[in-house]
MIFI-92208 format. One record per atom (N, C-alpha, C): z negated, y, x; atom name; residue number from 0; residue in one letter; chain. Coordinates in steps of 0.05 Angstrom, whole numbers, plus 32768, in hexadecimal, padded with zeros to 4 digits. Each point is the difference from the previous one (the first is absolute). Layout:
// MIFI-92208
Z Z; Y Y; X X; atom CA; nr NUM; rest A; kette A;
...
***
This chain:
// MIFI-92208
Z 8000; Y 7FEF; X 800E; atom N; nr 0; rest X; kette A;
Z 7FF8; Y 800D; X 7FF4; atom CA; nr 0; rest X; kette A;
Z 8006; Y 801E; X 800F; atom C; nr 0; rest X; kette A;
Z 8009; Y 8013; X 7FEE; atom N; nr 1; rest X; kette A;
Z 8007; Y 8015; X 801E; atom CA; nr 1; rest X; kette A;
Z 7FE3; Y 8012; X 7FF5; atom C; nr 1; rest X; kette A;
Z 7FFB; Y 800E; X 8019; atom N; nr 2; rest X; kette A;
Z 7FEF; Y 8012; X 800C; atom CA; nr 2; rest X; kette A;
Z 7FFF; Y 801A; X 7FF5; atom C; nr 2; rest X; kette A;
Z 8014; Y 800D; X 8004; atom N; nr 3; rest X; kette A;
Z 8006; Y 8018; X 7FFB; atom CA; nr 3; rest X; kette A;
Z 8010; Y 800B; X 7FEA; atom C; nr 3; rest X; kette A;
Z 7FF5; Y 8013; X 7FF3; atom N; nr 4; rest X; kette A;
Z 800F; Y 8017; X 7FE6; atom CA; nr 4; rest X; kette A;
Z 801C; Y 7FFD; X 8002; atom C; nr 4; rest X; kette A;
Z 800E; Y 8009; X 801B; atom N; nr 5; rest X; kette A;
Z 8013; Y 800B; X 7FFB; atom CA; nr 5; rest X; kette A;
Z 8017; Y 7FD7; X 7FF9; atom C; nr 5; rest X; kette A;
Z 7FF9; Y 7FF6; X 8013; atom N; nr 6; rest X; kette A;
Z 8002; Y 7FDF; X 7FFF; atom CA; nr 6; rest X; kette A;
Z 8002; Y 7FF0; X 7FDE; atom C; nr 6; rest X; kette A;
Z 7FE3; Y 8006; X 8001; atom N; nr 7; rest X; kette A;
Z 8003; Y 7FF8; X 7FDB; atom CA; nr 7; rest X; kette A;
Z 8013; Y 800B; X 7FEE; atom C; nr 7; rest X; kette A;
Z 8005; Y 801E; X 8007; atom N; nr 8; rest X; kette A;
Z 8016; Y 8016; X 7FED; atom CA; nr 8; rest X; kette A;
Z 8016; Y 7FEC; X 8005; atom C; nr 8; rest X; kette A;
Z 800A; Y 7FFF; X 8014; atom N; nr 9; rest X; kette A;
Z 8021; Y 7FF9; X 800F; atom CA; nr 9; rest X; kette A;
Z 7FFF; Y 7FDF; X 7FF1; atom C; nr 9; rest X; kette A;
Z 7FE6; Y 7FFB; X 7FFB; atom N; nr 10; rest X; kette A;
Z 8005; Y 7FE6; X 7FF8; atom CA; nr 10; rest X; kette A;
Z 8007; Y 7FF7; X 7FE3; atom C; nr 10; rest X; kette A;
Z 7FF3; Y 8018; X 7FF2; atom N; nr 11; rest X; kette A;
Z 8003; Y 8001; X 7FE5; atom CA; nr 11; rest X; kette A;
Z 8024; Y 8004; X 7FFF; atom C; nr 11; rest X; kette A;
Z 7FFF; Y 8017; X 8011; atom N; nr 12; rest X; kette A;
Z 8027; Y 800F; X 7FF9; atom CA; nr 12; rest X; kette A;
Z 800C; Y 7FE8; X 8002; atom C; nr 12; rest X; kette A;
Z 7FFE; Y 7FF3; X 8015; atom N; nr 13; rest X; kette A;
Z 8012; Y 7FE7; X 8005; atom CA; nr 13; rest X; kette A;
Z 7FFE; Y 7FEB; X 7FEB; atom C; nr 13; rest X; kette A;
Z 7FEE; Y 8002; X 7FE7; atom N; nr 14; rest X; kette A;
Z 8000; Y 7FEC; X 7FF3; atom CA; nr 14; rest X; kette A;
Z 8015; Y 800E; X 7FEE; atom C; nr 14; rest X; kette A;
Z 7FF9; Y 8014; X 7FFA; atom N; nr 15; rest X; kette A;
Z 8013; Y 8016; X 7FE5; atom CA; nr 15; rest X; kette A;
Z 801E; Y 7FFF; X 800D; atom C; nr 15; rest X; kette A;
Z 7FFF; Y 8000; X 801C; atom N; nr 16; rest X; kette A;
Z 8025; Y 7FFD; X 8008; atom CA; nr 16; rest X; kette A;
Z 8004; Y 7FE5; X 7FF7; atom C; nr 16; rest X; kette A;
Z 7FF8; Y 7FEE; X 800B; atom N; nr 17; rest X; kette A;
Z 8007; Y 7FE5; X 7FFD; atom CA; nr 17; rest X; kette A;
Z 800F; Y 7FF6; X 7FE6; atom C; nr 17; rest X; kette A;
Z 7FF1; Y 8005; X 7FF3; atom N; nr 18; rest X; kette A;
Z 8001; Y 7FFC; X 7FDF; atom CA; nr 18; rest X; kette A;
Z 8017; Y 8013; X 7FF6; atom C; nr 18; rest X; kette A;
Z 8002; Y 800F; X 8002; atom N; nr 19; rest X; kette A;
Z 8015; Y 801A; X 8005; atom CA; nr 19; rest X; kette A;
Z 8014; Y 7FED; X 7FFE; atom C; nr 19; rest X; kette A;
Z 8004; Y 7FFC; X 801E; atom N; nr 20; rest X; kette A;
Z 801F; Y 7FFD; X 800F; atom CA; nr 20; rest X; kette A;
Z 7FFF; Y 7FE4; X 7FFC; atom C; nr 20; rest X; kette A;
Z 7FED; Y 7FE8; X 7FF4; atom N; nr 21; rest X; kette A;
Z 8004; Y 7FE9; X 7FF5; atom CA; nr 21; rest X; kette A;
Z 8013; Y 8003; X 7FE5; atom C; nr 21; rest X; kette A;
Z 7FF6; Y 8017; X 7FF6; atom N; nr 22; rest X; kette A;
Z 800C; Y 7FFF; X 7FDC; atom CA; nr 22; rest X; kette A;
Z 8017; Y 8007; X 8006; atom C; nr 22; rest X; kette A;
Z 800A; Y 8017; X 8013; atom N; nr 23; rest X; kette A;
Z 801B; Y 800C; X 8002; atom CA; nr 23; rest X; kette A;
Z 8015; Y 7FEE; X 8005; atom C; nr 23; rest X; kette A;
Z 7FF0; Y 7FE9; X 8015; atom N; nr 24; rest X; kette A;
Z 8017; Y 7FEF; X 800E; atom CA; nr 24; rest X; kette A;
Z 8004; Y 7FEA; X 7FE8; atom C; nr 24; rest X; kette A;
Z 7FE8; Y 7FFD; X 7FF8; atom N; nr 25; rest X; kette A;
Z 8007; Y 7FEA; X 7FDF; atom CA; nr 25; rest X; kette A;
Z 801C; Y 800D; X 7FF1; atom C; nr 25; rest X; kette A;
Z 7FF8; Y 801C; X 7FFA; atom N; nr 26; rest X; kette A;
Z 8018; Y 800B; X 7FF4; atom CA; nr 26; rest X; kette A;
Z 8016; Y 7FFB; X 8008; atom C; nr 26; rest X; kette A;
Z 8009; Y 8008; X 8019; atom N; nr 27; rest X; kette A;
Z 8010; Y 8001; X 8008; atom CA; nr 27; rest X; kette A;
Z 8019; Y 7FDA; X 8005; atom C; nr 27; rest X; kette A;
Z 7FE3; Y 7FF3; X 8001; atom N; nr 28; rest X; kette A;
Z 8012; Y 7FDF; X 7FFE; atom CA; nr 28; rest X; kette A;
Z 800A; Y 7FFD; X 7FED; atom C; nr 28; rest X; kette A;
Z 7FF2; Y 8013; X 7FEB; atom N; nr 29; rest X; kette A;
Z 800A; Y 7FF9; X 7FDE; atom CA; nr 29; rest X; kette A;
Z 801A; Y 8007; X 7FFD; atom C; nr 29; rest X; kette A;
Z 8000; Y 801A; X 8005; atom N; nr 30; rest X; kette A;
Z 801E; Y 800C; X 800A; atom CA; nr 30; rest X; kette A;
Z 8011; Y 7FF4; X 8003; atom C; nr 30; rest X; kette A;
Z 7FFD; Y 7FED; X 8014; atom N; nr 31; rest X; kette A;
Z 8010; Y 7FF7; X 8015; atom CA; nr 31; rest X; kette A;
Z 8008; Y 7FE8; X 7FED; atom C; nr 31; rest X; kette A;
Z 7FE6; Y 7FF2; X 7FFD; atom N; nr 32; rest X; kette A;
Z 800C; Y 7FE0; X 7FEB; atom CA; nr 32; rest X; kette A;
Z 800E; Y 8005; X 7FF0; atom C; nr 32; rest X; kette A;
Z 7FFD; Y 8018; X 7FED; atom N; nr 33; rest X; kette A;
Z 800B; Y 8001; X 7FE8; atom CA; nr 33; rest X; kette A;
Z 801F; Y 8008; X 7FFB; atom C; nr 33; rest X; kette A;
Z 8000; Y 800C; X 801F; atom N; nr 34; rest X; kette A;
Z 801E; Y 800B; X 8001; atom CA; nr 34; rest X; kette A;
Z 800D; Y 7FE2; X 8009; atom C; nr 34; rest X; kette A;
Z 7FF6; Y 7FFB; X 8014; atom N; nr 35; rest X; kette A;
Z 8012; Y 7FE6; X 800E; atom CA; nr 35; rest X; kette A;
Z 8003; Y 7FED; X 7FE4; atom C; nr 35; rest X; kette A;
Z 7FEF; Y 7FF7; X 7FF5; atom N; nr 36; rest X; kette A;
Z 7FFD; Y 7FF0; X 7FE6; atom CA; nr 36; rest X; kette A;
Z 801B; Y 8006; X 7FE9; atom C; nr 36; rest X; kette A;
Z 8001; Y 801B; X 7FFC; atom N; nr 37; rest X; kette A;
Z 8014; Y 800B; X 7FEC; atom CA; nr 37; rest X; kette A;
Z 8019; Y 7FF9; X 801B; atom C; nr 37; rest X; kette A;
Z 8005; Y 8009; X 8013; atom N; nr 38; rest X; kette A;
Z 801B; Y 7FFD; X 800A; atom CA; nr 38; rest X; kette A;
Z 8005; Y 7FE3; X 8001; atom C; nr 38; rest X; kette A;
Z 7FEB; Y 7FEB; X 8009; atom N; nr 39; rest X; kette A;
Z 8005; Y 7FE3; X 7FFB; atom CA; nr 39; rest X; kette A;
Z 800D; Y 7FFA; X 7FE6; atom C; nr 39; rest X; kette A;
Z 7FF4; Y 8012; X 7FEE; atom N; nr 40; rest X; kette A;
Z 8006; Y 7FEA; X 7FDE; atom CA; nr 40; rest X; kette A;
Z 801E; Y 800E; X 7FF3; atom C; nr 40; rest X; kette A;
Z 8004; Y 8013; X 8013; atom N; nr 41; rest X; kette A;
Z 8021; Y 800A; X 8003; atom CA; nr 41; rest X; kette A;
Z 7FFD; Y 8019; X 7FEA; atom C; nr 41; rest X; kette A;
Z 7FED; Y 800D; X 7FF3; atom N; nr 42; rest X; kette A;
Z 7FFD; Y 801A; X 7FF7; atom CA; nr 42; rest X; kette A;
Z 8001; Y 8017; X 8012; atom C; nr 42; rest X; kette A;
Z 801B; Y 8005; X 8009; atom N; nr 43; rest X; kette A;
Z 8003; Y 801B; X 8013; atom CA; nr 43; rest X; kette A;
Z 7FFF; Y 801B; X 7FF2; atom C; nr 43; rest X; kette A;
Z 7FFA; Y 8000; X 7FE7; atom N; nr 44; rest X; kette A;
Z 7FFF; Y 8012; X 7FF0; atom CA; nr 44; rest X; kette A;
Z 7FE3; Y 800E; X 8007; atom C; nr 44; rest X; kette A;
Z 7FEE; Y 7FE6; X 7FFD; atom N; nr 45; rest X; kette A;
Z 7FE8; Y 800A; X 8002; atom CA; nr 45; rest X; kette A;
Z 7FF3; Y 8004; X 8017; atom C; nr 45; rest X; kette A;
Z 800C; Y 7FEE; X 8010; atom N; nr 46; rest X; kette A;
Z 7FFB; Y 800E; X 801A; atom CA; nr 46; rest X; kette A;
Z 800C; Y 8010; X 800E; atom C; nr 46; rest X; kette A;
Z 8013; Y 800B; X 7FFA; atom N; nr 47; rest X; kette A;
Z 8003; Y 801C; X 800B; atom CA; nr 47; rest X; kette A;
Z 7FED; Y 8011; X 7FE9; atom C; nr 47; rest X; kette A;
Z 7FFD; Y 8002; X 7FF6; atom N; nr 48; rest X; kette A;
Z 7FE5; Y 8013; X 7FF5; atom CA; nr 48; rest X; kette A;
Z 7FEA; Y 7FFF; X 8010; atom C; nr 48; rest X; kette A;
Z 7FFD; Y 7FE2; X 8003; atom N; nr 49; rest X; kette A;
Z 7FE6; Y 7FF4; X 8018; atom CA; nr 49; rest X; kette A;
Z 7FFD; Y 8010; X 8016; atom C; nr 49; rest X; kette A;
Z 801D; Y 7FFC; X 800A; atom N; nr 50; rest X; kette A;
Z 8002; Y 8009; X 801D; atom CA; nr 50; rest X; kette A;
Z 7FEF; Y 801D; X 800A; atom C; nr 50; rest X; kette A;
Z 800E; Y 8015; X 7FEA; atom N; nr 51; rest X; kette A;
Z 7FF1; Y 801C; X 8002; atom CA; nr 51; rest X; kette A;
Z 7FDD; Y 8003; X 8009; atom C; nr 51; rest X; kette A;
Z 7FFA; Y 7FF3; X 7FEF; atom N; nr 52; rest X; kette A;
Z 7FE5; Y 8000; X 8001; atom CA; nr 52; rest X; kette A;
Z 7FF6; Y 7FF0; X 8015; atom C; nr 52; rest X; kette A;
Z 8005; Y 7FE9; X 8006; atom N; nr 53; rest X; kette A;
Z 7FFA; Y 7FF3; X 8013; atom CA; nr 53; rest X; kette A;
Z 8003; Y 8011; X 801B; atom C; nr 53; rest X; kette A;
Z 8019; Y 8001; X 7FFA; atom N; nr 54; rest X; kette A;
Z 8000; Y 8014; X 8020; atom CA; nr 54; rest X; kette A;
Z 7FF4; Y 801C; X 8007; atom C; nr 54; rest X; kette A;
Z 7FF7; Y 800A; X 7FEB; atom N; nr 55; rest X; kette A;
Z 7FF6; Y 801E; X 7FF8; atom CA; nr 55; rest X; kette A;
Z 7FD5; Y 7FF1; X 8008; atom C; nr 55; rest X; kette A;
Z 8002; Y 7FEA; X 8001; atom N; nr 56; rest X; kette A;
Z 7FDB; Y 7FEF; X 7FFE; atom CA; nr 56; rest X; kette A;
Z 8005; Y 7FF6; X 801B; atom C; nr 56; rest X; kette A;
Z 8014; Y 7FF7; X 8009; atom N; nr 57; rest X; kette A;
Z 8005; Y 7FFB; X 8023; atom CA; nr 57; rest X; kette A;
Z 7FF6; Y 8017; X 8010; atom C; nr 57; rest X; kette A;
Z 8015; Y 8017; X 7FF5; atom N; nr 58; rest X; kette A;
Z 7FFE; Y 8015; X 8013; atom CA; nr 58; rest X; kette A;
Z 7FDD; Y 800E; X 7FFE; atom C; nr 58; rest X; kette A;
Z 7FF4; Y 7FFD; X 7FEE; atom N; nr 59; rest X; kette A;
Z 7FE2; Y 800E; X 7FF9; atom CA; nr 59; rest X; kette A;
Z 7FF4; Y 7FEE; X 8011; atom C; nr 59; rest X; kette A;
Z 8001; Y 7FEA; X 8003; atom N; nr 60; rest X; kette A;
Z 7FEA; Y 7FF3; X 800E; atom CA; nr 60; rest X; kette A;
Z 8001; Y 7FFF; X 801C; atom C; nr 60; rest X; kette A;
Z 8022; Y 8006; X 8005; atom N; nr 61; rest X; kette A;
Z 8004; Y 8000; X 801F; atom CA; nr 61; rest X; kette A;
Z 7FEE; Y 8017; X 8006; atom C; nr 61; rest X; kette A;
Z 8001; Y 8018; X 7FF2; atom N; nr 62; rest X; kette A;
Z 7FFB; Y 801D; X 8003; atom CA; nr 62; rest X; kette A;
Z 7FDE; Y 7FF9; X 8005; atom C; nr 62; rest X; kette A;
Z 7FF1; Y 7FEE; X 7FEC; atom N; nr 63; rest X; kette A;
Z 7FEA; Y 7FF9; X 8003; atom CA; nr 63; rest X; kette A;
Z 7FF4; Y 7FF4; X 8010; atom C; nr 63; rest X; kette A;
Z 800E; Y 7FF7; X 800F; atom N; nr 64; rest X; kette A;
Z 7FF9; Y 7FF0; X 801B; atom CA; nr 64; rest X; kette A;
Z 7FFE; Y 7FDD; X 7FEC; atom C; nr 64; rest X; kette A;
Z 8006; Y 7FFA; X 7FF1; atom N; nr 65; rest X; kette A;
Z 7FF9; Y 7FE2; X 7FFA; atom CA; nr 65; rest X; kette A;
Z 800F; Y 7FF5; X 800C; atom C; nr 65; rest X; kette A;
Z 8016; Y 8009; X 8000; atom N; nr 66; rest X; kette A;
Z 801E; Y 7FEA; X 8013; atom CA; nr 66; rest X; kette A;
Z 8007; Y 8012; X 8013; atom C; nr 66; rest X; kette A;
Z 800F; Y 7FFC; X 8014; atom N; nr 67; rest X; kette A;
Z 800E; Y 800C; X 8015; atom CA; nr 67; rest X; kette A;
Z 8017; Y 800E; X 7FF5; atom C; nr 67; rest X; kette A;
Z 800F; Y 8009; X 8012; atom N; nr 68; rest X; kette A;
Z 800F; Y 8012; X 7FF3; atom CA; nr 68; rest X; kette A;
Z 8019; Y 7FEF; X 8001; atom C; nr 68; rest X; kette A;
Z 8000; Y 7FEC; X 801C; atom N; nr 69; rest X; kette A;
Z 8015; Y 7FF2; X 8004; atom CA; nr 69; rest X; kette A;
Z 8006; Y 7FED; X 7FEF; atom C; nr 69; rest X; kette A;
Z 7FE5; Y 7FEE; X 7FF4; atom N; nr 70; rest X; kette A;
Z 7FFE; Y 7FF0; X 7FE2; atom CA; nr 70; rest X; kette A;
Z 800D; Y 800C; X 7FF2; atom C; nr 70; rest X; kette A;
Z 7FF5; Y 8014; X 7FF4; atom N; nr 71; rest X; kette A;
Z 8008; Y 800E; X 7FE9; atom CA; nr 71; rest X; kette A;
Z 8028; Y 8001; X 8000; atom C; nr 71; rest X; kette A;
Z 8004; Y 8009; X 8019; atom N; nr 72; rest X; kette A;
Z 8021; Y 7FFC; X 8000; atom CA; nr 72; rest X; kette A;
Z 800F; Y 7FEF; X 8000; atom C; nr 72; rest X; kette A;
Z 7FF2; Y 7FE8; X 8009; atom N; nr 73; rest X; kette A;
Z 800B; Y 7FE9; X 8003; atom CA; nr 73; rest X; kette A;
Z 7FFC; Y 7FF3; X 7FE2; atom C; nr 73; rest X; kette A;
Z 7FEB; Y 7FFE; X 7FEA; atom N; nr 74; rest X; kette A;
Z 7FFE; Y 8001; X 7FEB; atom CA; nr 74; rest X; kette A;
Z 8019; Y 800C; X 7FEB; atom C; nr 74; rest X; kette A;
Z 7FFC; Y 8016; X 800F; atom N; nr 75; rest X; kette A;
Z 8017; Y 801F; X 7FE2; atom CA; nr 75; rest X; kette A;
Z 8022; Y 7FEB; X 8008; atom C; nr 75; rest X; kette A;
Z 8004; Y 7FF5; X 8017; atom N; nr 76; rest X; kette A;
Z 8016; Y 7FF8; X 8014; atom CA; nr 76; rest X; kette A;
Z 800C; Y 7FE6; X 7FF1; atom C; nr 76; rest X; kette A;
Z 7FE8; Y 7FF3; X 7FFE; atom N; nr 77; rest X; kette A;
Z 8007; Y 7FDB; X 7FFB; atom CA; nr 77; rest X; kette A;
Z 8003; Y 8001; X 7FE1; atom C; nr 77; rest X; kette A;
Z 7FF3; Y 8017; X 7FF4; atom N; nr 78; rest X; kette A;
Z 7FF9; Y 7FF9; X 7FE0; atom CA; nr 78; rest X; kette A;
Z 801E; Y 800C; X 7FED; atom C; nr 78; rest X; kette A;
Z 8006; Y 8011; X 8011; atom N; nr 79; rest X; kette A;
Z 8022; Y 8016; X 7FF6; atom CA; nr 79; rest X; kette A;
Z 800C; Y 7FE6; X 8013; atom C; nr 79; rest X; kette A;
Z 8002; Y 7FFA; X 8016; atom N; nr 80; rest X; kette A;
Z 8018; Y 7FE7; X 8004; atom CA; nr 80; rest X; kette A;
Z 8002; Y 7FEB; X 7FEA; atom C; nr 80; rest X; kette A;
Z 7FE2; Y 7FF8; X 7FF2; atom N; nr 81; rest X; kette A;
Z 8004; Y 7FE5; X 7FF3; atom CA; nr 81; rest X; kette A;
Z 8008; Y 800A; X 7FE9; atom C; nr 81; rest X; kette A;
Z 7FF9; Y 8019; X 7FF2; atom N; nr 82; rest X; kette A;
Z 8006; Y 800A; X 7FEB; atom CA; nr 82; rest X; kette A;
Z 8024; Y 8002; X 8000; atom C; nr 82; rest X; kette A;
Z 8009; Y 800A; X 801A; atom N; nr 83; rest X; kette A;
Z 8020; Y 7FFE; X 7FFA; atom CA; nr 83; rest X; kette A;
Z 8010; Y 7FE9; X 8001; atom C; nr 83; rest X; kette A;
Z 7FF2; Y 7FE6; X 8015; atom N; nr 84; rest X; kette A;
Z 8007; Y 7FEB; X 7FF5; atom CA; nr 84; rest X; kette A;
Z 8002; Y 7FF0; X 7FE8; atom C; nr 84; rest X; kette A;
Z 7FE6; Y 800B; X 7FF0; atom N; nr 85; rest X; kette A;
Z 8001; Y 7FF0; X 7FE7; atom CA; nr 85; rest X; kette A;
Z 8014; Y 8013; X 7FE8; atom C; nr 85; rest X; kette A;
Z 8007; Y 8018; X 8003; atom N; nr 86; rest X; kette A;
Z 8012; Y 800B; X 7FF4; atom CA; nr 86; rest X; kette A;
Z 801B; Y 7FF8; X 8006; atom C; nr 86; rest X; kette A;
Z 8009; Y 7FFD; X 801D; atom N; nr 87; rest X; kette A;
Z 801A; Y 7FF5; X 7FFE; atom CA; nr 87; rest X; kette A;
Z 7FFE; Y 7FDE; X 7FFB; atom C; nr 87; rest X; kette A;
Z 7FF3; Y 7FF3; X 8004; atom N; nr 88; rest X; kette A;
Z 8008; Y 7FE3; X 7FFA; atom CA; nr 88; rest X; kette A;
Z 7FFE; Y 8007; X 7FDD; atom C; nr 88; rest X; kette A;
Z 7FF2; Y 800D; X 7FEF; atom N; nr 89; rest X; kette A;
Z 8002; Y 8002; X 7FE7; atom CA; nr 89; rest X; kette A;
Z 801B; Y 800F; X 7FFD; atom C; nr 89; rest X; kette A;
***
């Protein structure tokens, strides 16, 4: 257990930040999963509309430091490529 007031405070802050980050990361994963499932199901119209919101969410998570900037770029690139492939196939 911590012995100093500032250490106790930083532990409390860490708990709050960890929970917030966990929730944001979960929100991002759910958005990615729903977009990927829409693409795989062949619902290209729905996927196009969901893509804008998902890209926005990816950018927000990158800005907050939840994911790395390069990871955000990689997610966006792969999703756009996957959607374009699904549109071309249908």
